[in-house]
mmCIF file as gemmi writes it, N, C-alpha and C atoms, coordinates in Angstrom:
data_model
loop_
_atom_site.group_PDB
_atom_site.id
_atom_site.type_symbol
_atom_site.label_atom_id
_atom_site.label_alt_id
_atom_site.label_comp_id
_atom_site.label_asym_id
_atom_site.label_entity_id
_atom_site.label_seq_id
_atom_site.pdbx_PDB_ins_code
_atom_site.Cartn_x
_atom_site.Cartn_y
_atom_site.Cartn_z
_atom_site.occupancy
_atom_site.B_iso_or_equiv
_atom_site.pdbx_formal_charge
_atom_site.auth_seq_id
_atom_site.auth_asym_id
_atom_site.pdbx_PDB_model_num
ATOM 1 N N . UNK Axp A 1 ? 0.841 -1.177 0 1 0 ? 1 A 1
ATOM 2 C CA . UNK Axp A 1 ? 0 0 0 1 0 ? 1 A 1
ATOM 3 C C . UNK Axp A 1 ? 0.887 1.241 0 1 0 ? 1 A 1
ATOM 4 N N . UNK Axp A 2 ? 0.516 2.22 -0.773 1 0 ? 2 A 1
ATOM 5 C CA . UNK Axp A 2 ? 1.273 3.461 -0.875 1 0 ? 2 A 1
ATOM 6 C C . UNK Axp A 2 ? 0.959 4.378 0.305 1 0 ? 2 A 1
ATOM 7 N N . UNK Axp A 3 ? 1.923 5.222 0.603 1 0 ? 3 A 1
ATOM 8 C CA . UNK Axp A 3 ? 1.761 6.204 1.679 1 0 ? 3 A 1
ATOM 9 C C . UNK Axp A 3 ? 0.727 7.232 1.256 1 0 ? 3 A 1
ATOM 10 N N . UNK Axp A 4 ? -0.254 7.485 2.108 1 0 ? 4 A 1
ATOM 11 C CA . UNK Axp A 4 ? -1.31 8.439 1.807 1 0 ? 4 A 1
ATOM 12 C C . UNK Axp A 4 ? -1.181 9.632 2.756 1 0 ? 4 A 1
ATOM 13 N N . UNK Axp A 5 ? -0.835 10.818 2.218 1 0 ? 5 A 1
ATOM 14 C CA . UNK Axp A 5 ? -0.669 11.993 3.09 1 0 ? 5 A 1
ATOM 15 C C . UNK Axp A 5 ? -1.921 12.352 3.882 1 0 ? 5 A 1
ATOM 16 N N . UNK Axp A 6 ? -3.105 12.149 3.308 1 0 ? 6 A 1
ATOM 17 C CA . UNK Axp A 6 ? -4.342 12.46 4.032 1 0 ? 6 A 1
ATOM 18 C C . UNK Axp A 6 ? -4.471 11.569 5.267 1 0 ? 6 A 1
ATOM 19 N N . UNK Axp A 7 ? -4.125 10.283 5.122 1 0 ? 7 A 1
ATOM 20 C CA . UNK Axp A 7 ? -4.162 9.38 6.276 1 0 ? 7 A 1
ATOM 21 C C . UNK Axp A 7 ? -3.158 9.813 7.341 1 0 ? 7 A 1
ATOM 22 N N . UNK Axp A 8 ? -1.999 10.302 6.907 1 0 ? 8 A 1
ATOM 23 C CA . UNK Axp A 8 ? -0.98 10.76 7.853 1 0 ? 8 A 1
ATOM 24 C C . UNK Axp A 8 ? -1.477 11.978 8.633 1 0 ? 8 A 1
ATOM 25 N N . UNK Axp A 9 ? -2.134 12.897 7.949 1 0 ? 9 A 1
ATOM 26 C CA . UNK Axp A 9 ? -2.671 14.092 8.622 1 0 ? 9 A 1
ATOM 27 C C . UNK Axp A 9 ? -3.781 13.686 9.596 1 0 ? 9 A 1
ATOM 28 N N . UNK Axp A 10 ? -4.652 12.775 9.159 1 0 ? 10 A 1
ATOM 29 C CA . UNK Axp A 10 ? -5.719 12.291 10.049 1 0 ? 10 A 1
ATOM 30 C C . UNK Axp A 10 ? -5.143 11.602 11.281 1 0 ? 10 A 1
ATOM 31 N N . UNK Axp A 11 ? -4.096 10.809 11.067 1 0 ? 11 A 1
ATOM 32 C CA . UNK Axp A 11 ? -3.45 10.128 12.188 1 0 ? 11 A 1
ATOM 33 C C . UNK Axp A 11 ? -2.82 11.13 13.143 1 0 ? 11 A 1
ATOM 34 N N . UNK Axp A 12 ? -2.161 12.138 12.603 1 0 ? 12 A 1
ATOM 35 C CA . UNK Axp A 12 ? -1.539 13.166 13.45 1 0 ? 12 A 1
ATOM 36 C C . UNK Axp A 12 ? -2.595 13.9 14.272 1 0 ? 12 A 1
ATOM 37 N N . UNK Axp A 13 ? -3.714 14.19 13.651 1 0 ? 13 A 1
ATOM 38 C CA . UNK Axp A 13 ? -4.813 14.861 14.362 1 0 ? 13 A 1
ATOM 39 C C . UNK Axp A 13 ? -5.344 13.952 15.472 1 0 ? 13 A 1
ATOM 40 N N . UNK Axp A 14 ? -5.512 12.668 15.17 1 0 ? 14 A 1
ATOM 41 C CA . UNK Axp A 14 ? -6 11.712 16.158 1 0 ? 14 A 1
ATOM 42 C C . UNK Axp A 14 ? -5.016 11.565 17.317 1 0 ? 14 A 1
ATOM 43 N N . UNK Axp A 15 ? -3.727 11.505 16.998 1 0 ? 15 A 1
ATOM 44 C CA . UNK Axp A 15 ? -2.699 11.393 18.034 1 0 ? 15 A 1
ATOM 45 C C . UNK Axp A 15 ? -2.72 12.618 18.933 1 0 ? 15 A 1
ATOM 46 N N . UNK Axp A 16 ? -2.828 13.799 18.335 1 0 ? 16 A 1
ATOM 47 C CA . UNK Axp A 16 ? -2.855 15.035 19.125 1 0 ? 16 A 1
ATOM 48 C C . UNK Axp A 16 ? -4.093 15.093 20.017 1 0 ? 16 A 1
ATOM 49 N N . UNK Axp A 17 ? -5.233 14.695 19.478 1 0 ? 17 A 1
ATOM 50 C CA . UNK Axp A 17 ? -6.47 14.695 20.26 1 0 ? 17 A 1
ATOM 51 C C . UNK Axp A 17 ? -6.352 13.755 21.455 1 0 ? 17 A 1
ATOM 52 N N . UNK Axp A 18 ? -5.836 12.563 21.204 1 0 ? 18 A 1
ATOM 53 C CA . UNK Axp A 18 ? -5.655 11.593 22.281 1 0 ? 18 A 1
ATOM 54 C C . UNK Axp A 18 ? -4.697 12.127 23.341 1 0 ? 18 A 1
ATOM 55 N N . UNK Axp A 19 ? -3.604 12.75 22.9 1 0 ? 19 A 1
ATOM 56 C CA . UNK Axp A 19 ? -2.608 13.274 23.837 1 0 ? 19 A 1
ATOM 57 C C . UNK Axp A 19 ? -3.2 14.378 24.708 1 0 ? 19 A 1
ATOM 58 N N . UNK Axp A 20 ? -4.022 15.24 24.132 1 0 ? 20 A 1
ATOM 59 C CA . UNK Axp A 20 ? -4.646 16.319 24.91 1 0 ? 20 A 1
ATOM 60 C C . UNK Axp A 20 ? -5.611 15.742 25.948 1 0 ? 20 A 1
ATOM 61 N N . UNK Axp A 21 ? -6.393 14.733 25.543 1 0 ? 21 A 1
ATOM 62 C CA . UNK Axp A 21 ? -7.31 14.105 26.489 1 0 ? 21 A 1
ATOM 63 C C . UNK Axp A 21 ? -6.551 13.459 27.647 1 0 ? 21 A 1
ATOM 64 N N . UNK Axp A 22 ? -5.48 12.758 27.322 1 0 ? 22 A 1
ATOM 65 C CA . UNK Axp A 22 ? -4.683 12.1 28.369 1 0 ? 22 A 1
ATOM 66 C C . UNK Axp A 22 ? -3.948 13.14 29.219 1 0 ? 22 A 1
ATOM 67 N N . UNK Axp A 23 ? -3.562 14.26 28.615 1 0 ? 23 A 1
ATOM 68 C CA . UNK Axp A 23 ? -2.875 15.309 29.372 1 0 ? 23 A 1
ATOM 69 C C . UNK Axp A 23 ? -3.789 15.874 30.45 1 0 ? 23 A 1
ATOM 70 N N . UNK Axp A 24 ? -5.084 15.979 30.159 1 0 ? 24 A 1
ATOM 71 C CA . UNK Axp A 24 ? -6.002 16.47 31.197 1 0 ? 24 A 1
ATOM 72 C C . UNK Axp A 24 ? -6.075 15.47 32.351 1 0 ? 24 A 1
ATOM 73 N N . UNK Axp A 25 ? -5.995 14.184 32.026 1 0 ? 25 A 1
ATOM 74 C CA . UNK Axp A 25 ? -5.958 13.17 33.084 1 0 ? 25 A 1
ATOM 75 C C . UNK Axp A 25 ? -4.663 13.286 33.894 1 0 ? 25 A 1
ATOM 76 N N . UNK Axp A 26 ? -3.564 13.581 33.218 1 0 ? 26 A 1
ATOM 77 C CA . UNK Axp A 26 ? -2.276 13.74 33.898 1 0 ? 26 A 1
ATOM 78 C C . UNK Axp A 26 ? -2.325 14.927 34.867 1 0 ? 26 A 1
ATOM 79 N N . UNK Axp A 27 ? -2.985 15.997 34.456 1 0 ? 27 A 1
ATOM 80 C CA . UNK Axp A 27 ? -3.133 17.157 35.345 1 0 ? 27 A 1
ATOM 81 C C . UNK Axp A 27 ? -3.936 16.765 36.591 1 0 ? 27 A 1
ATOM 82 N N . UNK Axp A 28 ? -4.982 15.976 36.402 1 0 ? 28 A 1
ATOM 83 C CA . UNK Axp A 28 ? -5.754 15.496 37.557 1 0 ? 28 A 1
ATOM 84 C C . UNK Axp A 28 ? -4.885 14.643 38.472 1 0 ? 28 A 1
ATOM 85 N N . UNK Axp A 29 ? -4.029 13.803 37.871 1 0 ? 29 A 1
ATOM 86 C CA . UNK Axp A 29 ? -3.124 12.98 38.672 1 0 ? 29 A 1
ATOM 87 C C . UNK Axp A 29 ? -2.125 13.844 39.434 1 0 ? 29 A 1
ATOM 88 N N . UNK Axp A 30 ? -1.669 14.931 38.832 1 0 ? 30 A 1
ATOM 89 C CA . UNK Axp A 30 ? -0.77 15.846 39.534 1 0 ? 30 A 1
ATOM 90 C C . UNK Axp A 30 ? -1.49 16.466 40.727 1 0 ? 30 A 1
ATOM 91 N N . UNK Axp A 31 ? -2.762 16.75 40.558 1 0 ? 31 A 1
ATOM 92 C CA . UNK Axp A 31 ? -3.566 17.253 41.67 1 0 ? 31 A 1
ATOM 93 C C . UNK Axp A 31 ? -3.662 16.238 42.791 1 0 ? 31 A 1
ATOM 94 N N . UNK Axp A 32 ? -3.784 14.971 42.415 1 0 ? 32 A 1
ATOM 95 C CA . UNK Axp A 32 ? -3.808 13.909 43.433 1 0 ? 32 A 1
ATOM 96 C C . UNK Axp A 32 ? -2.505 13.903 44.226 1 0 ? 32 A 1
ATOM 97 N N . UNK Axp A 33 ? -1.395 14.091 43.528 1 0 ? 33 A 1
ATOM 98 C CA . UNK Axp A 33 ? -0.093 14.127 44.204 1 0 ? 33 A 1
ATOM 99 C C . UNK Axp A 33 ? -0.049 15.288 45.192 1 0 ? 33 A 1
ATOM 100 N N . UNK Axp A 34 ? -0.529 16.459 44.765 1 0 ? 34 A 1
ATOM 101 C CA . UNK Axp A 34 ? -0.525 17.627 45.642 1 0 ? 34 A 1
ATOM 102 C C . UNK Axp A 34 ? -1.431 17.433 46.856 1 0 ? 34 A 1
ATOM 103 N N . UNK Axp A 35 ? -2.486 16.633 46.681 1 0 ? 35 A 1
ATOM 104 C CA . UNK Axp A 35 ? -3.39 16.369 47.803 1 0 ? 35 A 1
ATOM 105 C C . UNK Axp A 35 ? -2.885 15.252 48.708 1 0 ? 35 A 1
ATOM 106 N N . UNK Axp A 36 ? -1.746 14.651 48.344 1 0 ? 36 A 1
ATOM 107 C CA . UNK Axp A 36 ? -1.145 13.66 49.224 1 0 ? 36 A 1
ATOM 108 C C . UNK Axp A 36 ? -1.183 12.235 48.714 1 0 ? 36 A 1
ATOM 109 N N . UNK Axp A 37 ? -1.871 11.971 47.626 1 0 ? 37 A 1
ATOM 110 C CA . UNK Axp A 37 ? -1.931 10.611 47.079 1 0 ? 37 A 1
ATOM 111 C C . UNK Axp A 37 ? -0.788 10.428 46.078 1 0 ? 37 A 1
ATOM 112 N N . UNK Axp A 38 ? 0.421 10.336 46.627 1 0 ? 38 A 1
ATOM 113 C CA . UNK Axp A 38 ? 1.629 10.245 45.793 1 0 ? 38 A 1
ATOM 114 C C . UNK Axp A 38 ? 1.58 8.99 44.921 1 0 ? 38 A 1
ATOM 115 N N . UNK Axp A 39 ? 1.317 7.869 45.523 1 0 ? 39 A 1
ATOM 116 C CA . UNK Axp A 39 ? 1.318 6.589 44.809 1 0 ? 39 A 1
ATOM 117 C C . UNK Axp A 39 ? 0.282 6.571 43.683 1 0 ? 39 A 1
ATOM 118 N N . UNK Axp A 40 ? -0.929 6.957 43.994 1 0 ? 40 A 1
ATOM 119 C CA . UNK Axp A 40 ? -1.999 6.969 42.994 1 0 ? 40 A 1
ATOM 120 C C . UNK Axp A 40 ? -1.742 7.968 41.886 1 0 ? 40 A 1
ATOM 121 N N . UNK Axp A 41 ? -1.248 9.134 42.246 1 0 ? 41 A 1
ATOM 122 C CA . UNK Axp A 41 ? -0.97 10.172 41.252 1 0 ? 41 A 1
ATOM 123 C C . UNK Axp A 41 ? 0.132 9.779 40.291 1 0 ? 41 A 1
ATOM 124 N N . UNK Axp A 42 ? 1.229 9.263 40.838 1 0 ? 42 A 1
ATOM 125 C CA . UNK Axp A 42 ? 2.35 8.854 39.981 1 0 ? 42 A 1
ATOM 126 C C . UNK Axp A 42 ? 1.933 7.68 39.101 1 0 ? 42 A 1
ATOM 127 N N . UNK Axp A 43 ? 1.214 6.742 39.672 1 0 ? 43 A 1
ATOM 128 C CA . UNK Axp A 43 ? 0.737 5.592 38.903 1 0 ? 43 A 1
ATOM 129 C C . UNK Axp A 43 ? -0.143 6.05 37.737 1 0 ? 43 A 1
ATOM 130 N N . UNK Axp A 44 ? -1.024 6.974 37.999 1 0 ? 44 A 1
ATOM 131 C CA . UNK Axp A 44 ? -1.898 7.5 36.946 1 0 ? 44 A 1
ATOM 132 C C . UNK Axp A 44 ? -1.125 8.225 35.863 1 0 ? 44 A 1
ATOM 133 N N . UNK Axp A 45 ? -0.127 9.002 36.258 1 0 ? 45 A 1
ATOM 134 C CA . UNK Axp A 45 ? 0.689 9.718 35.277 1 0 ? 45 A 1
ATOM 135 C C . UNK Axp A 45 ? 1.431 8.738 34.386 1 0 ? 45 A 1
ATOM 136 N N . UNK Axp A 46 ? 2.029 7.722 34.991 1 0 ? 46 A 1
ATOM 137 C CA . UNK Axp A 46 ? 2.757 6.717 34.206 1 0 ? 46 A 1
ATOM 138 C C . UNK Axp A 46 ? 1.798 5.997 33.262 1 0 ? 46 A 1
ATOM 139 N N . UNK Axp A 47 ? 0.65 5.592 33.766 1 0 ? 47 A 1
ATOM 140 C CA . UNK Axp A 47 ? -0.331 4.873 32.952 1 0 ? 47 A 1
ATOM 141 C C . UNK Axp A 47 ? -0.776 5.718 31.756 1 0 ? 47 A 1
ATOM 142 N N . UNK Axp A 48 ? -1.115 6.981 31.994 1 0 ? 48 A 1
ATOM 143 C CA . UNK Axp A 48 ? -1.568 7.853 30.908 1 0 ? 48 A 1
ATOM 144 C C . UNK Axp A 48 ? -0.447 8.147 29.912 1 0 ? 48 A 1
ATOM 145 N N . UNK Axp A 49 ? 0.777 8.28 30.402 1 0 ? 49 A 1
ATOM 146 C CA . UNK Axp A 49 ? 1.91 8.514 29.508 1 0 ? 49 A 1
ATOM 147 C C . UNK Axp A 49 ? 2.143 7.309 28.594 1 0 ? 49 A 1
ATOM 148 N N . UNK Axp A 50 ? 2.036 6.127 29.157 1 0 ? 50 A 1
ATOM 149 C CA . UNK Axp A 50 ? 2.189 4.908 28.351 1 0 ? 50 A 1
ATOM 150 C C . UNK Axp A 50 ? 1.05 4.795 27.335 1 0 ? 50 A 1
ATOM 151 N N . UNK Axp A 51 ? -0.15 5.173 27.73 1 0 ? 51 A 1
ATOM 152 C CA . UNK Axp A 51 ? -1.28 5.156 26.799 1 0 ? 51 A 1
ATOM 153 C C . UNK Axp A 51 ? -1.042 6.099 25.617 1 0 ? 51 A 1
ATOM 154 N N . UNK Axp A 52 ? -0.498 7.274 25.883 1 0 ? 52 A 1
ATOM 155 C CA . UNK Axp A 52 ? -0.201 8.232 24.815 1 0 ? 52 A 1
ATOM 156 C C . UNK Axp A 52 ? 0.805 7.622 23.839 1 0 ? 52 A 1
ATOM 157 N N . UNK Axp A 53 ? 1.878 7.068 24.374 1 0 ? 53 A 1
ATOM 158 C CA . UNK Axp A 53 ? 2.925 6.496 23.522 1 0 ? 53 A 1
ATOM 159 C C . UNK Axp A 53 ? 2.416 5.3 22.728 1 0 ? 53 A 1
ATOM 160 N N . UNK Axp A 54 ? 1.638 4.434 23.362 1 0 ? 54 A 1
ATOM 161 C CA . UNK Axp A 54 ? 1.103 3.252 22.693 1 0 ? 54 A 1
ATOM 162 C C . UNK Axp A 54 ? 0.166 3.649 21.554 1 0 ? 54 A 1
ATOM 163 N N . UNK Axp A 55 ? -0.684 4.607 21.825 1 0 ? 55 A 1
ATOM 164 C CA . UNK Axp A 55 ? -1.626 5.068 20.801 1 0 ? 55 A 1
ATOM 165 C C . UNK Axp A 55 ? -0.879 5.698 19.624 1 0 ? 55 A 1
ATOM 166 N N . UNK Axp A 56 ? 0.1 6.534 19.926 1 0 ? 56 A 1
ATOM 167 C CA . UNK Axp A 56 ? 0.863 7.195 18.861 1 0 ? 56 A 1
ATOM 168 C C . UNK Axp A 56 ? 1.63 6.18 18.01 1 0 ? 56 A 1
ATOM 169 N N . UNK Axp A 57 ? 2.249 5.213 18.654 1 0 ? 57 A 1
ATOM 170 C CA . UNK Axp A 57 ? 2.997 4.194 17.914 1 0 ? 57 A 1
ATOM 171 C C . UNK Axp A 57 ? 2.068 3.355 17.047 1 0 ? 57 A 1
ATOM 172 N N . UNK Axp A 58 ? 0.919 3.01 17.577 1 0 ? 58 A 1
ATOM 173 C CA . UNK Axp A 58 ? -0.044 2.214 16.82 1 0 ? 58 A 1
ATOM 174 C C . UNK Axp A 58 ? -0.569 2.943 15.6 1 0 ? 58 A 1
ATOM 175 N N . UNK Axp A 59 ? -0.887 4.217 15.781 1 0 ? 59 A 1
ATOM 176 C CA . UNK Axp A 59 ? -1.396 5.009 14.645 1 0 ? 59 A 1
ATOM 177 C C . UNK Axp A 59 ? -0.303 5.211 13.597 1 0 ? 59 A 1
ATOM 178 N N . UNK Axp A 60 ? 0.925 5.425 14.04 1 0 ? 60 A 1
ATOM 179 C CA . UNK Axp A 60 ? 2.03 5.575 13.084 1 0 ? 60 A 1
ATOM 180 C C . UNK Axp A 60 ? 2.224 4.277 12.304 1 0 ? 60 A 1
ATOM 181 N N . UNK Axp A 61 ? 2.137 3.166 12.988 1 0 ? 61 A 1
ATOM 182 C CA . UNK Axp A 61 ? 2.261 1.865 12.325 1 0 ? 61 A 1
ATOM 183 C C . UNK Axp A 61 ? 1.153 1.686 11.298 1 0 ? 61 A 1
ATOM 184 N N . UNK Axp A 62 ? -0.047 2.089 11.664 1 0 ? 62 A 1
ATOM 185 C CA . UNK Axp A 62 ? -1.19 1.976 10.76 1 0 ? 62 A 1
ATOM 186 C C . UNK Axp A 62 ? -0.957 2.782 9.482 1 0 ? 62 A 1
ATOM 187 N N . UNK Axp A 63 ? -0.464 3.997 9.642 1 0 ? 63 A 1
ATOM 188 C CA . UNK Axp A 63 ? -0.234 4.85 8.474 1 0 ? 63 A 1
ATOM 189 C C . UNK Axp A 63 ? 0.886 4.29 7.596 1 0 ? 63 A 1
ATOM 190 N N . UNK Axp A 64 ? 1.927 3.808 8.226 1 0 ? 64 A 1
ATOM 191 C CA . UNK Axp A 64 ? 3.088 3.341 7.461 1 0 ? 64 A 1
ATOM 192 C C . UNK Axp A 64 ? 2.881 1.971 6.821 1 0 ? 64 A 1
ATOM 193 N N . UNK Axp A 65 ? 2.103 1.113 7.45 1 0 ? 65 A 1
ATOM 194 C CA . UNK Axp A 65 ? 1.92 -0.243 6.914 1 0 ? 65 A 1
ATOM 195 C C . UNK Axp A 65 ? 0.57 -0.443 6.242 1 0 ? 65 A 1
ATOM 196 N N . UNK Axp A 66 ? -0.384 0.417 6.541 1 0 ? 66 A 1
ATOM 197 C CA . UNK Axp A 66 ? -1.718 0.262 5.991 1 0 ? 66 A 1
ATOM 198 C C . UNK Axp A 66 ? -2.577 -0.703 6.788 1 0 ? 66 A 1
ATOM 199 N N . UNK Axp A 67 ? -1.999 -1.328 7.804 1 0 ? 67 A 1
ATOM 200 C CA . UNK Axp A 67 ? -2.753 -2.26 8.641 1 0 ? 67 A 1
ATOM 201 C C . UNK Axp A 67 ? -3.589 -1.483 9.637 1 0 ? 67 A 1
ATOM 202 N N . UNK Axp A 68 ? -4.795 -1.946 9.868 1 0 ? 68 A 1
ATOM 203 C CA . UNK Axp A 68 ? -5.675 -1.268 10.813 1 0 ? 68 A 1
ATOM 204 C C . UNK Axp A 68 ? -5.213 -1.531 12.23 1 0 ? 68 A 1
ATOM 205 N N . UNK Axp A 69 ? -5.087 -0.473 13.024 1 0 ? 69 A 1
ATOM 206 C CA . UNK Axp A 69 ? -4.644 -0.57 14.41 1 0 ? 69 A 1
ATOM 207 C C . UNK Axp A 69 ? -5.842 -0.417 15.316 1 0 ? 69 A 1
ATOM 208 N N . UNK Axp A 70 ? -6.002 -1.337 16.248 1 0 ? 70 A 1
ATOM 209 C CA . UNK Axp A 70 ? -7.118 -1.265 17.187 1 0 ? 70 A 1
ATOM 210 C C . UNK Axp A 70 ? -6.579 -1.31 18.609 1 0 ? 70 A 1
ATOM 211 N N . UNK Axp A 71 ? -7.125 -0.446 19.46 1 0 ? 71 A 1
ATOM 212 C CA . UNK Axp A 71 ? -6.72 -0.398 20.863 1 0 ? 71 A 1
ATOM 213 C C . UNK Axp A 71 ? -7.866 -0.938 21.694 1 0 ? 71 A 1
ATOM 214 N N . UNK Axp A 72 ? -7.535 -1.799 22.629 1 0 ? 72 A 1
ATOM 215 C CA . UNK Axp A 72 ? -8.547 -2.283 23.562 1 0 ? 72 A 1
ATOM 216 C C . UNK Axp A 72 ? -8.822 -1.196 24.573 1 0 ? 72 A 1
ATOM 217 N N . UNK Axp A 73 ? -10.013 -0.627 24.509 1 0 ? 73 A 1
ATOM 218 C CA . UNK Axp A 73 ? -10.399 0.43 25.438 1 0 ? 73 A 1
ATOM 219 C C . UNK Axp A 73 ? -10.883 -0.201 26.725 1 0 ? 73 A 1
ATOM 220 N N . UNK Axp A 74 ? -10.503 0.375 27.838 1 0 ? 74 A 1
ATOM 221 C CA . UNK Axp A 74 ? -10.956 -0.134 29.139 1 0 ? 74 A 1
ATOM 222 C C . UNK Axp A 74 ? -12.258 0.505 29.528 1 0 ? 74 A 1
């Protein structure tokens, strides 16, 4: 399958949207840390950061290989 610039732009938009949504969760986790829940806050930040990276890598793979990428949503 050939590289499609429109798919790349759509993927970039999707990655950015996902990152912004997860960033708001990270801010909430930082608030948890400030309120004293260090363990829960750090755990949430790590989890959301990994979700951002996993989603971005999957979408990039989809654009480059043409294979459909699916994420198991919790």
